[in-house]
VOGU-3710 file (C-alpha; in Angstrom, 3 decimals, decimal comma):
1> mekhydfeli> 0,000/0,000/0,000  1,008/3,600/-0,647  2,529/5,544/2,212  -0,250/8,113/2,179  -3,892/7,898/1,174  -4,472/9,700/-2,142  -8,177/10,511/-1,901  -8,342/12,360/-5,224  -7,212/9,274/-7,111  -8,880/6,569/-5,024
11> ekqmqtlwre> -12,318/8,163/-4,684  -12,649/8,454/-8,454  -11,432/4,864/-8,877  -14,008/3,530/-6,432  -16,833/5,475/-8,046  -15,835/4,024/-11,411  -15,757/0,542/-9,885  -19,289/0,926/-8,506  -20,615/2,168/-11,848  -19,021/-0,685/-13,792
21> mrayafksdh> -20,196/-3,198/-11,218  -23,696/-1,650/-11,175  -23,392/-2,171/-7,457  -26,453/-0,088/-6,552  -28,842/-0,973/-9,366  -32,314/-1,777/-8,091  -33,445/-5,250/-9,064  -36,920/-6,745/-8,953  -35,674/-9,335/-6,494  -38,502/-10,806/-4,455
31> tkplysidtp> -36,127/-13,064/-2,506  -35,049/-10,066/-0,434  -37,197/-7,762/1,675  -37,787/-4,372/0,023  -36,446/-1,223/1,636  -37,614/1,884/-0,220  -36,478/5,455/0,350  -38,490/8,550/-0,560  -35,656/11,028/-1,062  -36,399/14,773/-1,173
41> pptvngslhi> -35,982/16,028/-4,743  -33,815/19,139/-4,274  -35,469/22,314/-5,468  -33,789/23,770/-8,525  -33,454/27,339/-7,286  -29,693/27,771/-7,024  -26,502/25,930/-6,189  -26,353/23,388/-3,389  -24,580/24,153/-0,096  -23,107/22,406/2,944
51> ghifsytqae> -26,563/21,974/4,470  -27,512/19,658/1,618  -24,401/17,540/2,197  -25,340/17,301/5,877  -28,891/16,006/5,488  -28,743/14,087/2,211  -25,594/12,221/3,253  -27,181/11,083/6,501  -29,989/9,411/4,557  -27,528/7,914/2,064
61> miaryrrmqg> -25,731/6,211/4,940  -28,990/4,517/5,889  -29,330/3,238/2,307  -25,869/1,644/2,514  -26,591/0,188/5,933  -29,882/-1,395/4,839  -28,252/-2,797/1,711  -25,603/-4,528/3,843  -28,391/-5,910/6,013  -29,626/-7,816/2,971
71> ynvfypfgfd> -32,481/-5,562/1,867  -33,330/-4,951/-1,758  -32,861/-1,181/-1,553  -34,992/1,049/-3,776  -33,156/4,376/-3,665  -34,306/6,786/-6,393  -33,328/10,402/-6,819  -35,367/13,246/-8,288  -35,305/16,983/-8,909  -38,071/19,414/-8,021
81> dnglpterlv> -37,663/21,602/-11,067  -41,031/23,260/-11,590  -42,801/26,161/-9,993  -41,997/29,478/-8,419  -38,520/28,674/-6,981  -37,204/27,782/-10,427  -38,919/30,780/-11,999  -37,293/33,122/-9,495  -33,884/31,607/-10,271  -34,366/32,101/-14,011
91> ekelgiragq> -35,629/35,655/-13,511  -32,536/36,401/-11,457  -30,151/34,891/-13,996  -31,845/36,581/-16,976  -32,356/39,880/-15,156  -35,977/39,999/-16,319  -39,417/39,237/-14,903  -41,335/36,310/-16,364  -44,194/38,513/-17,527  -41,825/40,663/-19,587
101> mprsafieac> -41,172/37,965/-22,196  -43,350/35,526/-24,150  -44,582/32,658/-21,975  -43,150/30,011/-24,302  -39,731/31,683/-24,344  -39,664/31,915/-20,577  -40,616/28,248/-20,166  -37,853/27,278/-22,598  -35,371/29,320/-20,524  -36,567/27,504/-17,400
111> lettkkyete> -36,016/24,106/-19,039  -32,487/25,040/-20,078  -31,673/26,354/-16,614  -33,019/23,296/-14,801  -31,020/20,982/-17,059  -27,837/22,888/-16,223  -28,408/22,798/-12,475  -29,555/19,174/-12,426  -26,323/18,150/-14,165  -24,432/20,069/-11,478
121> fkalwsslgf> -26,479/18,506/-8,666  -26,013/14,982/-9,992  -22,258/15,482/-10,305  -22,103/16,618/-6,683  -24,084/13,659/-5,310  -21,990/11,283/-7,406  -18,759/12,825/-6,123  -19,988/12,109/-2,587  -20,335/8,446/-3,511  -24,124/8,335/-3,327
131> scdwslqyet> -25,445/4,816/-3,813  -28,720/5,750/-5,481  -29,815/4,120/-8,715  -29,625/6,940/-11,244  -31,713/4,982/-13,731  -34,649/5,776/-11,415  -34,114/9,538/-11,696  -37,223/11,685/-12,136  -38,002/15,373/-12,574  -41,233/16,961/-11,381
141> ispdsqrisq> -41,579/18,823/-14,698  -41,116/15,721/-16,870  -44,089/14,492/-18,937  -44,438/11,387/-16,735  -44,515/13,426/-13,524  -46,915/15,939/-15,052  -49,266/13,143/-16,106  -49,258/11,606/-12,612  -49,718/15,033/-11,008  -52,639/15,927/-13,288
151> rsfielyekg> -54,149/12,480/-12,687  -53,963/13,220/-8,945  -55,749/16,546/-9,448  -58,521/14,971/-11,528  -59,115/12,175/-9,027  -59,362/14,683/-6,180  -61,781/16,795/-8,233  -63,944/13,774/-8,926  -63,943/12,905/-5,216  -65,026/16,441/-4,352
161> kayvkespvl> -61,715/17,224/-2,653  -60,435/19,686/-5,273  -62,601/22,724/-5,913  -62,443/26,250/-7,307  -63,875/29,360/-5,666  -63,556/33,116/-5,459  -62,481/34,012/-1,935  -59,798/35,793/0,071  -56,425/34,182/-0,488  -52,898/34,705/0,761
171> wctecqtsia> -51,114/36,657/-1,941  -47,492/37,578/-2,593  -47,371/40,927/-4,366  -43,685/40,412/-5,129  -44,096/37,012/-6,812  -47,531/38,002/-8,140  -49,218/34,765/-7,108  -51,425/33,140/-4,532  -49,698/31,039/-1,872  -50,728/28,432/0,674
181> qaeldtleke> -50,688/28,746/4,446  -47,736/26,364/4,596  -45,635/28,805/2,543  -46,217/31,573/5,049  -43,290/32,474/7,269  -43,446/34,925/10,135  -41,126/37,805/10,803  -40,933/39,917/13,936  -40,339/43,522/13,005  -40,597/46,896/14,638
191> tifytlkfdl> -43,664/48,859/13,631  -45,932/51,659/14,846  -49,245/51,064/16,606  -51,313/54,115/15,651  -54,276/55,132/17,808  -56,764/56,839/15,497  -59,850/58,928/16,199  -63,132/57,613/14,807  -66,306/59,698/15,298  -69,335/57,984/16,794
201> vddlqvpver> -72,505/58,516/14,749  -75,997/58,426/16,320  -79,413/59,884/15,626  -78,562/63,350/16,959  -75,214/63,743/15,275  -74,035/64,268/11,759  -70,601/63,154/10,563  -68,157/66,027/10,535  -66,320/66,403/7,238  -62,647/66,511/7,966
211> fepehtsqtn> -60,252/68,912/6,259  -56,665/69,879/6,749  -56,471/72,427/9,629  -55,856/75,513/7,476  -59,047/74,817/5,491  -61,371/74,357/8,487  -64,379/76,680/8,145  -66,263/78,623/10,868  -69,451/76,742/9,955  -67,869/73,374/10,571
221> aqqpkpqtll> -66,325/74,554/13,828  -69,831/75,458/15,189  -71,299/71,989/14,458  -71,927/69,592/17,406  -68,763/67,775/18,402  -69,235/64,007/18,062  -68,016/61,459/20,599  -64,542/60,213/19,693  -63,688/56,510/19,623  -60,025/55,538/19,850
231> vattrpelln> -59,021/52,648/17,590  -55,478/51,231/17,388  -54,073/49,762/14,175  -50,739/48,970/12,575  -52,194/49,344/9,064  -53,684/52,827/8,599  -53,260/52,458/4,809  -56,279/50,120/4,923  -58,668/52,812/6,217  -60,542/52,882/2,932
241> gcvalfvhpe> -61,149/49,146/3,367  -62,573/49,468/6,872  -65,978/47,756/7,062  -66,684/47,610/10,818  -65,458/48,205/14,328  -65,630/45,295/16,765  -65,826/45,315/20,546  -66,195/42,517/23,053  -69,893/42,190/24,013  -68,985/42,019/27,705
251> ddrykgligk> -66,582/44,956/27,699  -68,280/47,470/30,010  -66,484/50,346/28,274  -68,044/49,724/24,906  -70,969/47,300/25,016  -73,350/50,298/24,822  -71,887/51,097/21,396  -73,000/47,836/19,790  -75,536/48,548/17,067  -74,358/52,116/16,509
261> sanvplynyq> -72,157/53,433/13,720  -68,831/55,184/13,379  -67,353/57,478/10,791  -64,117/56,393/9,050  -61,560/59,206/9,407  -60,538/61,041/6,227  -62,753/58,850/4,028  -65,984/59,830/5,792  -68,279/56,870/5,335  -70,208/55,076/8,043
271> ipilgeatvd> -69,487/51,589/9,353  -71,288/49,514/11,994  -70,019/48,787/15,507  -70,522/45,088/16,244  -70,004/42,701/19,129  -67,528/39,823/18,748  -66,616/37,447/21,572  -63,121/36,747/20,209  -61,988/40,372/20,514  -58,957/40,743/22,781
281> rekgtgivmv> -60,068/43,381/25,302  -56,483/43,940/26,462  -54,984/44,677/23,057  -54,814/48,314/21,987  -57,886/50,233/23,079  -60,194/47,217/22,980  -61,866/48,486/19,785  -60,734/46,625/16,669  -60,791/47,984/13,127  -61,778/45,337/10,567
291> atfgdatdvt> -60,561/46,003/7,041  -60,631/43,874/3,907  -58,176/42,405/4,505  -55,546/43,098/7,119  -55,119/39,573/8,403  -56,788/36,174/8,685  -58,933/37,376/11,593  -60,406/40,048/9,345  -61,347/37,336/6,853  -63,023/35,248/9,540
301> wvqshglpyr> -65,012/38,141/10,985  -66,052/39,534/7,605  -67,363/36,106/6,564  -69,043/35,263/9,869  -70,777/38,665/10,097  -71,641/38,940/6,397  -69,764/42,202/5,917  -69,103/43,760/2,488  -65,754/43,750/0,700  -63,971/47,019/-0,064
311> svitadgtie> -60,991/46,641/-2,375  -57,819/48,419/-1,262  -54,684/46,516/-2,300  -54,260/45,136/-5,805  -52,344/42,091/-7,002  -49,198/44,081/-7,754  -49,030/45,611/-4,267  -50,437/49,043/-5,081  -53,502/50,808/-3,680  -56,605/50,813/-5,888
321> addpilgslk> -56,430/53,684/-8,385  -59,824/55,119/-7,306  -58,694/55,676/-3,707  -59,008/59,503/-3,332  -55,934/59,788/-1,110  -53,625/56,857/-1,839  -54,582/55,767/-5,365  -51,851/53,763/-7,196  -49,270/54,144/-4,413  -47,226/51,146/-3,231
331> vgkaravive> -48,233/49,930/0,229  -45,147/51,253/2,014  -45,460/54,706/0,480  -49,209/54,699/1,067  -48,723/54,153/4,783  -46,413/57,147/5,063  -48,838/59,366/3,112  -51,937/58,396/5,121  -50,139/58,868/8,436  -49,117/62,372/7,391
341> qlrlsglieg> -52,705/63,198/6,377  -54,034/61,877/9,683  -51,521/63,961/11,607  -52,431/67,146/9,725  -56,112/66,498/10,462  -55,481/65,883/14,155  -56,776/62,329/13,905  -53,862/60,519/15,561  -54,255/60,262/19,316  -51,041/58,332/19,919
351> eqtinhivgt> -48,183/56,378/18,378  -46,450/53,403/20,034  -43,461/51,475/18,728  -44,051/47,731/19,070  -42,586/44,470/17,850  -45,146/43,044/15,476  -45,378/39,640/13,791  -46,020/39,880/10,057  -46,581/37,110/7,538  -43,987/36,795/4,783
361> hercgkptei> -43,670/34,584/1,726  -41,036/31,911/2,371  -39,803/32,129/-1,235  -38,991/35,841/-1,360  -39,281/37,036/2,235  -41,705/39,859/1,351  -44,807/40,593/3,474  -47,952/38,946/2,123  -51,413/40,381/1,653  -54,902/38,874/1,593
371> ipsrqwyidi> -56,963/39,690/-1,477  -59,982/38,041/-3,116  -59,109/35,825/-6,060  -60,464/32,833/-7,962  -58,270/29,865/-6,990  -58,221/26,092/-6,839  -58,107/24,415/-3,435  -57,820/20,973/-1,910  -60,139/20,471/1,029  -58,043/19,661/4,082
381> ltdqarfiea> -60,004/21,316/6,883  -62,792/18,738/6,918  -60,315/15,876/7,419  -58,076/17,338/10,134  -58,951/14,520/12,541  -57,959/11,945/9,931  -54,600/13,612/9,352  -53,945/13,768/13,093  -54,773/10,079/13,430  -52,355/9,268/10,589
391> adainwypeh> -49,454/10,669/12,604  -49,756/7,766/15,045  -49,440/5,242/12,225  -46,029/6,657/11,222  -42,762/6,163/13,119  -41,198/9,599/13,692  -37,435/9,856/14,130  -36,768/11,711/16,331  -40,143/11,121/17,961  -40,661/14,685/19,175
401> mknrylnwvq> -40,895/15,870/15,553  -44,408/14,445/15,478  -45,455/17,338/17,724  -44,483/19,825/15,000  -46,761/18,018/12,604  -49,641/17,826/15,071  -49,336/21,505/15,991  -49,483/22,426/12,330  -52,524/20,291/11,517  -54,406/21,391/14,628
411> nlkwdwcisr> -53,910/25,061/13,751  -54,866/24,951/10,076  -57,101/27,879/9,103  -57,253/27,589/5,309  -57,799/24,846/2,780  -54,731/24,138/0,643  -54,557/26,638/-2,226  -52,922/24,718/-5,081  -53,155/27,189/-7,994  -50,382/29,635/-8,836
421> qrffgvpipv> -50,462/32,587/-11,198  -47,109/31,672/-12,701  -45,791/30,052/-15,863  -43,324/27,193/-15,322  -45,280/24,454/-13,647  -47,694/21,595/-14,143  -50,742/23,071/-15,925  -54,085/22,710/-14,201  -55,993/20,454/-16,662  -59,173/22,546/-16,779
431> wycaacgkak> -61,159/24,710/-19,186  -64,201/26,879/-18,413  -67,300/27,056/-20,539  -67,561/30,525/-22,058  -71,357/30,320/-21,785  -72,083/28,987/-18,305  -68,652/29,116/-16,638  -68,672/25,474/-15,623  -65,268/23,775/-15,296  -64,480/21,051/-17,813
441> iaeasqlpvn> -61,805/18,577/-16,723  -59,336/16,935/-19,119  -59,807/13,329/-20,179  -57,270/10,741/-19,000  -56,188/10,155/-22,607  -55,096/13,795/-22,910  -52,631/13,762/-20,036  -50,274/15,485/-19,724  -52,126/18,420/-21,192  -51,659/22,169/-21,370
451> pletapigac> -55,113/23,823/-21,673  -53,503/26,876/-23,272  -52,365/24,730/-26,194  -55,006/21,989/-26,387  -58,788/22,088/-26,583  -61,005/19,898/-24,401  -62,736/16,823/-25,738  -66,452/17,267/-26,316  -68,896/19,992/-25,407  -69,917/21,446/-22,063
461> scghtvfipe> -72,913/19,878/-20,327  -74,833/23,004/-21,337  -74,104/22,219/-24,995  -71,647/25,007/-25,749  -68,231/24,267/-27,267  -66,341/27,513/-26,621  -63,996/27,305/-23,662  -61,622/29,540/-21,763  -58,409/27,698/-20,735  -57,105/27,797/-17,177
471> savldtwats> -53,839/29,744/-17,252  -52,698/29,026/-13,685  -50,330/26,170/-12,852  -50,252/23,838/-9,877  -48,274/24,726/-6,801  -44,966/22,848/-6,902  -45,936/21,077/-3,654  -48,990/19,655/-5,417  -46,564/17,579/-7,489  -43,703/16,960/-5,077
481> sitpqingkw> -46,263/15,761/-2,505  -46,796/12,684/-4,670  -43,163/11,539/-4,909  -44,208/8,097/-3,556  -46,725/7,848/-6,387  -44,173/9,111/-8,929  -41,705/6,483/-7,680  -44,425/3,842/-7,933  -45,554/5,084/-11,385  -49,103/5,401/-10,106
491> geaddwtsel> -51,687/4,905/-12,835  -49,057/4,133/-15,492  -48,725/0,907/-17,471  -45,937/-0,290/-15,143  -47,667/0,826/-11,922  -46,227/-0,957/-8,860  -47,507/1,316/-6,092  -49,324/-1,609/-4,452  -45,922/-3,233/-3,866  -44,047/-0,063/-3,046
501> mpmsmrtqah> -46,415/1,730/-0,695  -46,199/2,482/2,054  -42,532/3,192/1,386  -40,053/2,216/4,082  -38,651/5,631/4,845  -38,984/9,306/3,959  -36,047/11,559/4,785  -36,490/15,329/4,974  -35,689/18,507/6,882  -37,807/19,569/9,831
511> eiirtwafys> -38,820/22,889/8,249  -40,901/21,162/5,563  -42,912/18,965/7,901  -45,777/21,424/7,365  -45,449/21,181/3,587  -43,824/18,076/2,145  -44,650/15,679/4,987  -48,174/16,995/5,549  -49,134/17,306/1,888  -47,747/13,829/1,133
521> ivkslyhtge> -49,851/12,364/3,933  -52,915/14,218/2,607  -52,427/13,006/-0,962  -51,635/9,423/0,076  -54,684/9,137/2,308  -56,954/10,659/-0,337  -55,612/8,476/-3,159  -54,819/5,153/-1,475  -56,264/5,303/2,026  -52,784/4,461/3,342
531> ipwkdlmicg> -49,935/6,366/4,921  -47,166/7,115/2,380  -44,265/5,650/4,404  -43,605/3,726/7,599  -40,720/5,829/8,951  -39,978/9,543/8,832  -36,304/10,485/9,241  -36,188/14,189/10,111  -32,794/15,862/9,659  -31,540/19,124/11,106
541> fvlakkgeki> -30,008/22,194/9,498  -26,523/23,536/9,168  -26,541/27,039/10,626  -24,535/29,994/9,379  -25,054/31,649/12,761  -27,435/31,229/15,663  -30,971/30,986/14,363  -30,008/31,377/10,692  -29,798/28,301/8,520  -27,476/28,116/5,560
551> sksksnavqs> -29,642/28,424/2,474  -29,421/29,081/-1,242  -31,704/32,088/-1,018  -29,569/33,765/1,665  -26,255/33,003/-0,104  -24,608/32,608/3,305  -22,569/29,444/2,660  -18,821/30,007/3,043  -17,632/27,409/0,531  -19,434/25,409/-2,106
561> ptelikthsa> -19,735/21,640/-1,548  -17,714/21,023/-4,702  -14,820/23,095/-3,349  -15,031/21,374/0,036  -14,943/17,901/-1,516  -12,095/18,829/-3,838  -10,090/20,239/-0,923  -10,888/17,767/1,852  -12,315/14,620/0,161  -15,795/13,131/-0,015
571> dvmrywaana> -15,190/10,744/2,881  -14,060/13,586/5,137  -17,261/15,495/4,366  -19,361/12,382/4,948  -17,656/11,621/8,274  -18,332/15,212/9,365  -21,990/14,937/8,301  -22,458/12,106/10,813  -21,408/14,166/13,821  -24,807/15,213/15,167
581> klgtdtffda> -27,852/13,705/16,789  -30,696/13,232/14,316  -32,939/16,262/13,914  -30,584/18,700/15,637  -29,084/21,730/13,951  -25,340/22,231/13,817  -22,798/24,853/12,830  -20,212/24,316/10,133  -16,601/25,300/10,650  -13,993/24,044/8,184
591> eelsiakrfi> -11,612/23,627/11,124  -13,799/20,743/12,335  -12,820/18,760/9,261  -9,386/18,177/10,786  -11,020/15,588/13,072  -12,304/13,680/10,066  -8,903/13,918/8,358  -7,170/12,472/11,422  -9,633/9,602/11,399  -9,011/8,830/7,707
601> nklwhaskfc> -5,267/8,896/8,334  -5,626/6,648/11,386  -7,752/4,106/9,501  -5,271/4,067/6,626  -2,214/3,457/8,807  -3,946/0,974/11,102  -4,980/-1,001/8,018  -1,455/-0,849/6,609  -0,121/-2,264/9,865  -2,699/-5,043/9,864
611> fsqlenyvtn> -2,016/-5,982/6,244  1,705/-6,140/6,942  1,051/-8,643/9,739  -1,313/-10,708/7,597  0,973/-11,258/4,609  1,556/-14,898/5,487  -1,879/-15,511/6,959  -4,138/-18,018/5,225  -7,807/-18,084/6,210  -9,394/-21,453/6,898
621> dtssdmanrs> -12,869/-20,190/5,931  -13,416/-17,516/3,292  -16,759/-16,592/4,862  -15,221/-16,412/8,317  -17,256/-13,609/9,815  -16,373/-13,930/13,489  -18,860/-11,278/14,487  -21,695/-13,707/13,728  -20,513/-16,400/16,114  -20,633/-16,791/19,852
631> assqktshpe> -17,382/-17,150/21,750  -17,772/-20,914/22,009  -18,551/-21,381/18,304  -15,609/-19,160/17,403  -13,313/-21,580/19,187  -14,875/-24,513/17,342  -14,829/-22,981/13,855  -11,472/-21,296/14,268  -9,339/-23,344/16,625  -6,400/-21,038/15,874
641> iylpidlwil> -8,152/-18,256/17,839  -7,775/-19,346/21,416  -6,067/-16,600/23,437  -8,400/-14,574/25,684  -7,178/-11,191/24,413  -8,068/-12,202/20,851  -11,433/-13,602/21,875  -12,193/-10,428/23,828  -11,518/-8,030/20,926  -13,836/-10,048/18,695
651> erlqdtfnla> -16,499/-10,017/21,379  -16,039/-6,264/21,708  -16,372/-6,022/17,923  -19,694/-7,852/18,156  -20,720/-5,518/20,968  -20,039/-2,581/18,634  -22,137/-4,158/15,884  -24,953/-4,607/18,420  -24,778/-0,973/19,532  -24,407/0,452/16,024
661> taaldvyeig> -27,286/-1,650/14,733  -29,612/-0,478/17,493  -28,712/3,164/16,767  -28,932/2,898/12,981  -32,279/1,121/13,206  -33,667/4,351/14,681  -31,636/6,510/12,253  -29,233/7,819/14,897  -26,228/7,905/12,595  -24,155/10,135/14,873
671> tarhyidtff> -24,714/7,902/17,897  -23,741/4,818/15,911  -20,575/6,516/14,663  -19,662/7,407/18,236  -19,873/3,720/19,239  -17,746/2,682/16,265  -15,180/5,427/16,878  -14,841/4,385/20,511  -14,131/0,809/19,488  -11,688/1,773/16,728
681> fsdfcddyle> -9,663/4,410/18,534  -9,720/3,069/22,079  -10,210/-0,695/22,057  -8,594/-1,608/18,772  -5,822/0,939/18,174  -4,903/2,062/21,678  -5,162/-1,279/23,438  -5,522/-4,371/21,281  -2,827/-3,559/18,720  -0,418/-2,725/21,548
691> lvkerlyqpe> -1,276/-5,959/23,335  -0,867/-8,202/20,295  1,963/-6,425/18,506  4,902/-8,319/19,993  3,144/-11,654/19,571  2,733/-10,877/15,866  6,305/-9,636/15,483  8,035/-12,395/17,447  6,399/-15,786/16,959  9,663/-17,429/17,895
701> khgydaqksg> 9,302/-15,877/21,369  5,554/-16,305/21,924  4,869/-19,302/19,730  3,538/-19,665/16,184  0,137/-20,783/17,419  -0,087/-17,564/19,444  0,844/-15,574/16,340  -1,798/-17,436/14,318  -4,427/-16,652/16,964  -3,543/-12,977/16,776
711> qaalyqcllg> -3,561/-12,940/12,976  -6,963/-14,586/12,770  -8,413/-12,113/15,254  -6,707/-9,214/13,521  -8,173/-10,313/10,187  -11,696/-10,561/11,558  -11,434/-7,354/13,524  -10,206/-5,191/10,646  -12,792/-6,693/8,301  -15,502/-5,924/10,854
721> llklyapyvp> -14,243/-2,372/11,266  -14,330/-1,763/7,529  -17,914/-2,993/7,453  -18,859/-0,762/10,365  -17,373/2,288/8,662  -18,529/1,367/5,139  -21,798/3,399/5,289  -19,880/6,434/6,563  -16,705/6,489/4,457  -17,439/4,252/1,472
731> hiteylyqsy> -14,409/5,111/-0,657  -11,557/4,303/1,709  -13,314/1,233/3,111  -13,940/-0,103/-0,399  -10,320/0,481/-1,382  -8,999/-1,260/1,729  -11,428/-4,115/1,222  -10,423/-4,531/-2,423  -6,734/-4,311/-1,499  -6,808/-7,392/0,721
741> fasrestdsn> -10,179/-8,883/1,678  -12,122/-9,026/-1,592  -10,411/-12,127/-2,984  -10,686/-13,879/0,378  -14,245/-12,822/1,236  -16,043/-13,080/-2,104  -18,639/-15,535/-0,829  -19,550/-13,119/1,951  -21,445/-10,984/-0,586  -25,207/-10,761/-0,094
751> dhaasqskft> -25,519/-10,038/-3,817  -24,942/-13,273/-5,664  -24,984/-11,638/-9,105  -22,242/-9,189/-8,142  -20,109/-11,906/-6,582  -20,356/-13,974/-9,767  -19,564/-11,076/-12,123  -16,174/-10,247/-13,585  -15,795/-7,668/-10,806  -14,839/-8,581/-7,285
761> asihlttwpk> -17,719/-8,109/-4,857  -17,987/-4,732/-3,168  -17,745/-4,358/0,600  -21,065/-2,519/0,299  -22,713/-5,740/-0,831  -21,287/-7,812/2,003  -23,303/-8,891/5,016  -23,768/-6,708/8,083  -23,511/-9,102/11,057  -26,661/-9,710/13,052
771> srsldetlma> -26,905/-8,740/16,687  -26,473/-11,483/19,276  -25,927/-11,909/22,990  -22,403/-11,451/24,351  -20,043/-13,517/26,428  -20,163/-11,446/29,598  -17,036/-13,047/31,047  -14,980/-12,010/28,030  -16,500/-8,516/28,134  -15,653/-8,146/31,838
781> fgkeikaiig> -12,150/-9,460/31,174  -11,649/-6,830/28,460  -12,732/-4,014/30,752  -10,275/-5,189/33,391  -7,442/-5,436/30,872  -8,153/-1,921/29,609  -8,173/-0,597/33,173  -4,853/-2,289/33,924  -3,221/-0,875/30,807  -4,632/2,553/31,569
791> earryksenk> -3,282/2,485/35,110  0,175/1,480/33,876  0,220/4,305/31,346  -1,011/6,804/33,914  1,715/5,751/36,350  4,451/6,162/33,746  3,084/9,490/32,549  2,859/10,924/36,077  6,405/9,751/36,816  7,715/11,036/33,501
801> lsmkaemptl> 8,762/7,565/32,388  8,912/6,259/28,857  6,002/4,001/27,959  8,632/1,352/27,239  10,152/1,664/30,715  9,998/-1,499/32,823  7,765/-1,747/35,887  8,878/-3,993/38,784  5,357/-5,181/39,603  1,850/-4,709/38,279
811> tlqcsqatqp> -1,263/-5,640/40,235  -4,008/-7,277/38,191  -7,406/-6,323/39,585  -9,815/-8,991/38,382  -12,959/-10,868/39,246  -13,120/-14,516/40,195  -14,799/-15,316/36,873  -12,026/-13,756/34,788  -9,009/-15,081/36,748  -8,573/-18,189/34,553
821> lyaqslgdlk> -8,164/-15,966/31,480  -5,127/-14,134/32,842  -2,784/-17,106/32,812  -2,857/-17,137/28,994  -2,614/-13,352/28,764  0,490/-12,556/30,809  2,715/-12,557/27,734  0,565/-9,916/26,053  0,344/-7,854/29,236  4,086/-7,961/29,770
831> acthaiefim> 4,776/-6,939/26,183  2,364/-4,022/26,480  3,180/-2,735/29,991  6,792/-3,981/30,361  5,988/-5,225/33,865  8,422/-7,779/35,320  6,113/-9,354/37,874  2,313/-9,595/38,128  0,289/-9,831/41,317  -3,274/-11,156/41,073
841> send> -5,814/-9,268/43,193  -9,474/-10,249/43,236  -12,056/-7,455/43,110  -14,513/-7,185/45,961
//
């Protein structure tokens, strides 16, 4: 072996080997249990960053682990390349808004851009050694995905779950489209709480026309002064949309006002004062201004009280042109203008700076509005109980993430708005009759269909044949929510969803529990009546700083993943990605990669040492996986392994497999790596190699049988270590396996086809040992040996002695059960500690 590990050369060689071997190709093999992974298709809205390496690599490790357990692993990869995120990327790169160029030209630009980024994404995942089957790749904009997505829409429409209506909708004036509640972020910002003066109107009073102070006439000044009502609001620009004032019916200050009217300042029209039990009496003055629409509460109250709609804000974020004060102004400018007018008219009683929560669009970060619009929805509110019940049928890892899901579902206020006023997406397969307005849905034979380019089949039920095509597209989540169905080719000629679903595992970030997880559960229950997957693996974020995740939109990643891999190696990045507890966020500091580099170097040199001591070793059994045998059966099958130290290290190896298996079964990759690292660094390198080294070097002193025992244990131990680390650092473990073990362990492959091919079987197709009970006497013996060695080293260190310095005596603290094992171990202990005499002392 080379003196130093050349990752640039070896990682490429191993990736080539896997491709030529087709090591990760999914096969329709019914002799193995299926393990299917629903991998998040990365959104094509910019380059990938370190956060993607962190989460995607964790899931990839599970794929490798399950494959070694003997599962037939279905591990597809897709790209979410339709919808607003991609449009925003293209707009940014072209320096133009989508509406400023022909629709067809813009869509073509989107297709070219997605192809470029998907090639880049695939190259990155491949350079990390991902073991997905790229022949299963899908894109959410592809004709197949569009057909399945449109089929989903039509089925939901026919079941009465998809519907169209004109109603208030969350709207992004920046992106010029409707959005769903799940796309709404919140931002705490400083704002002004204005207390405004409204005039009470009753039978004896007449509204006073307000003017700027210098224009006030003597006639107006002599009119009766009305009673003033103080109303606090953060949105004075919505005054012309004010339709009522609300007070709590049990608020003694105001309950006498219910049924009366008030005059809207500056705009001078009358509105009713109504009672509403949900009014917060402690907020502001206790009188609430309801405008169409300031927030979701306004929508609820307007609908429940049958109030009229007054249009204020338009789709492009400007005030209606016919507003006499603010017409055609942008919202921000309009607020400043109306506040100045109110001040000049003496209509502001007070101003208070507060921290206010505003809704923003997650895609662009701009504040959202609520405006009436004709949109398509999926009914989710009537089935909230069903969605809550579904959470208990899914295994959540970590378990507490289920609470995020439940909190979201329990607090839903809107049905899922699935239509978007954009261009690059899956077309909604609908036309509208020009005569009666009824929706006409596409026929199955037309899918995928673009209503703007294709006419419907047949006439409307009213007999007319002229139709208006739907120009909106489906929300990108409406398609990515059916990735299980896309993977299963639902409704296609080669449909195998009945075999595939529920899928074994979905991996995703915790921030999209409210979108991807929830919407997938909704679609799966509506289409199949089943949950979409058995397990949910929820990964954390990589943070740029406290509370701020690294993201493409924020451009706050220090180095690109490609640069990091080129500089530090794929295996180093993978080892780093397994450093956290599942679901927890972490910070990235390139300095931390030095830990991973030291590990790679340690594994390389430890393996070199082992190979040098195994040059003349001949295995008696090419499938000699010691980690699958009990201590007694090890002695029977491998009589050359008989010394207690050797038997202990193999038992400790099995212990590590037991611990790692238990952790990986619940997706705790970081915990499993910690167990493996402890065994490798402490038990194997620090203690066992030091104990056995002289026996391997000097068989003439210790005996050739003793050397053979050590070699056999060394062989099994290093092979086991490479298997343990294989999911984490696949390149170096494969290279080490191919360098020595492959020709000796070919029948250990759990993939018969690969083992019989012209290529030597991969370590990633070998068998992961099963968990079993341990020999407690050997385990106790090992702990005692480690303690003895540690005490000897501590003594020499404290007395500033060389580790090779002799010790006159060394007391062996042991239990009665382990005493018989020491007689055969004194040679190893003497070689390791350089003690001249040993004294046996039994533990209490």
